[in-house]
Structures are given as C-alpha cells and as structure tokens.
N, C-alpha and C positions, 0 to 999 in steps of 0.2 A: 397546388394540394400543399394543404402546413400537416407534417409528421410529428407526431407529441409521444414523447417516451415521459414516463413518468419513475421516478424510484424513495427512497426514506433514507435519512440519513441520523441517528443521535441528536436526538432535540440539543445537547450542550455543544454541538458543533456546528450548528445553524448561525448564531452569531457568527463565527466565526467564515461559514461562507457567504454569510450580506456583506461582510468586510466592516468598516468605520463609516459610517456614511456611505451604502450602498458601494463601494468601492470594490473589495471585490466581487461581487453578482457582476456590476458591467464591465470588469473587465470580461470575464467567464464569458458575456452578453457579447463582447468586440472582438474577442478574439474565437470565436464558433460562431458567431452572425448567428446566434439563436438564442431565441428569449426566455428567459425562468423567469417562474412563480414560485415561492417558496412561501411556505403557512407556517410560521415562525412556531405555531403551538404545536405545533405535531411532527418535523420533520419532513413532512412529504411535498416535492420538487417537482412542476413539470418544465419539462423541458420542448422545446414546438419551434419547428423553421420557420424562419422566416421571407420575405423576397427576395434581402438581401443572401441568404445561404445559399452556399454555391459548390460546399465542398459535401460531397457525398458521406462524407464521416463526419459532421459537425457532428451532428448528436449522440454519437457514438464519445469523439472526443470529450465532449462537455461533460457526457453523463461520468467519464473517468475520474474525471480534472476534481467533478464534484466528490465523488466515491472515495477519493484518496481525500479531500478533506476530512471527508467524515469518517473516515479511519484514521486519523489523527495527523497528517502531514502541513507542515504549514503551508498556505495557498500558494506563495512564492516558488517552493516545490510542485506544488504540483500543476499546476500551470505548464512547466516543463512538457510535460503529456500532448504538447500542443507539438510536438517532435516526435514525427510517424517512426521513427527510433526505438522510443522510449518503450516502455508499455508499466502493467501496472497487475500488480499478482498479489492478492490478498489467501495467508496461510489458516485457514481454522483449528484453533489449537484443540480444539476443542476434541476435532479426528482422530490426536494423540494421545492425549493426557485423560478422554473421559471430561464427567461432569464434573471433577474433584479443586472444589475451590480454591485445595489448599494444592494441589499438585498443579493446576495452574499457575501462583502466582509463584511455585516454585521452577518450573520452568523457564515464564517470562524472565523471573532476576538470574539463567545462565542464559541465555540469549543476551538481556544486558553484560551480564557480568561484572566483577567486581569495580565500584564506580566508571559505569558501561564501556569498561575495556575493551569484554569480547565484540560488543554490536559497533562499536568504532576500528578494529580493527576488520572488518568483515567490509564495512564502507568504505576504508583502507584501501584494503588489496580488492577488491571489488566493481571499485566503482559505483557502488551502487545505493539508493536513499534504503532505510529503513525505520518503518514505522511501528511502536507499539502500544496495542492499541486497543482495550475490554478486552477478549476473547481474541485476539488478531494479532497476525505480523504481516505485513504489505512494505511490498520491495516496488519501488520501481526503480528504471534501468534496462538497460542495451539488453535483449535477451536475453543471449549468450554468459550472462551478469547475473540476472536476475534468476538462472536456471542453476549460478553453481552458490546463487548465496539462500537460495532452498534446502538445495542439497547439505549447506554446511548447517541449517536452520534442522532441517530431518536431522542430521548427526547429533546434533543435541538433542532436541528431542527422546530421541532412540538410546541416550545414554552412555552417547564418545565420552572420554574424556573431554578437555579443555583443549588439551597440549595434541592433541589428535587432529582436530579441528582447527587449528590453529597453523601444521603441517601441512592440513588440504586444502585451506585458504591462499597459503605459502604459494604451492603448486601452481593451482590456479592462476596466480599473479603473474606468477610464472611464464606459463600459458599465454594471459593476453599480452602480457608487454609480448611477448614472440610472436603473437601474433597482428599487433599493432605496428612489428618494426615493419613486418613482411607488407604491412599494406602501403608504410612510407614509399618499399621500394617496386613492390608492384602494382598499387593502385587499390583503390576499395571497390570493393564490389559491390555490382550491383544490388542493393534490398529489394530491389523488383522481384528479382529473383529467389529469396528466400520467404520459405511459407511462412506465413506469421497467423499462428494459433488466436481467439479468441480466448483468455484468460479468466474471465470474466465469469465462471462455470457457479453451479451447484457445485463439482463434482471436487473443485479449490477451496469451496466457500460455502459450508448450506446456509452460513445466520448472511451473504452478502445474497440475498434476493433479492429482484429488484420490486417486490413488493416485501419487506420488512413484515411481521405483525406486529402489534403494538405492546404485545405480551412481554415478546424477545428483547423489544430497544428494551422497556422498563427494568428487565431482570439487566440486562447488560451495562446498565446506566448503575446500576445498584453495583455490579462488581467491583464499574469502574472507580468508586466514589471507596468504596471498601481497599480497594488496589491503593489509591492515595496513601490512606491512612498508615496500609502498612508500609508502602517504604518509607514514609515520613517517618517514623516512630520508630521500626525495623530493619538490621542493613539483611538483605533477599541472602539464603545460607549460597553458594557455591560448593560443589562438589568437583573438586579437583584428581 
C-alpha cells in the first residue's frame, strides 16, 4: 500500500528544495526511501512511500526536512533531521505581535540582534539552528535545547531586555554542560524512554498547515521582499 502526504512551501524555496540538477531532491529520496513530486509553479509537494520504504516514520521525516527547507534552512542543516534526536519547531511570530508589519520587522530585528549577535549567541549557547523567515522563527536541535531557545525567543517577543535574555541563555548553557558531564560519567539515558511529541501543530504555527492556502503564501512572499528591502537599507533598531 502506497502512503502519500502533501504539503506546500513558499515558491521561492522550491528551487532550493530541488537543488542543482535535482541534487537535494535526490538526497531526500535516498535518505528517506520515498518518492517526491514537486510542482515548481505552485510549491505543492507530494511524498510517497516506495517498495524500499522500511521506516514507518520515513514520510514524516521527509515532510519535516522539506518543511525546514521551506522555512529558510540550508538543506545541509535540514537533512540533519534524519537524526531522531533532533526536532523542528516553528514559531509563528504573528501569535505574539499581531498583523502589524512594522512590529513584525522590529521583533525579527531584536531576535537577530545588531550584526546578528543575539541569534549567534543563542546558537552557540544552546547548539540550536535558527532560521528567521517570513512570519516565522524556526528551530532545529535536541528537544530540550529547542525548548530553551523557544523560551529565550518568547522572552524577547514579550519585551525582555537583551541582557536579561543573555543571562538566561548563560544559565541554560551551564545546565546543558552539567548534563553533558553527567552523561559522560553515568551514561546517556535511553531516548526511547523520553516522550517525544510532534511539534508540527496548528498551535505552534498556524501558517504551517499541511495545506497552505495560496493567498497566505502570496502575502508572505510579499512580506519577504519587503523585509529584504528593509534590512538592506536600514539598520534594525534594537531596544536595550
């Protein structure tokens, strides 16, 4: 029996998902043992199981990898989701700032930080990959690390000062290092005993539904173009 799932990504991420001469698409199919059909004009993608598909989570993994690329991640980073210890979480910024484009751009600027400093510190402290694209912030990393990064981002969105966020990140970094040391001494816990929830939900990201409607995508692509103009011509103000 062939299982099929569908999703849609922004049109400006279709080329990245396919890759030069189809390289990325081929890699996705090889890794997950699935078959992908990509409509370059619409961004519609179907993921099908094949006779070689032996992992019951294969389609789920392929969908998450593609969704990560669609949310702005480099394919090399997105393909790391093959590792079952890693998850993808997508935060819808409009849940925090509403529909104001000015507020959206400002908060994205605060998450990035001057010269990319805040995002880089978050990445280095928590070992989490971060992509800021359109109306979303997306995270890839271990479950606990992603939860910590989400908390830091929510602190920023709720108005916390940058130095308060940095203090939190330093505290979480120390916690992770202590745990890493404990695992070296006592051994790593069995990941099968850890409850892993599917973070791909409407609650976390209403615009990341399995079926994007075209109007929503068109609006987002317009926002992305406006963001490019903004960041190229004006330094994002950062409130300290």
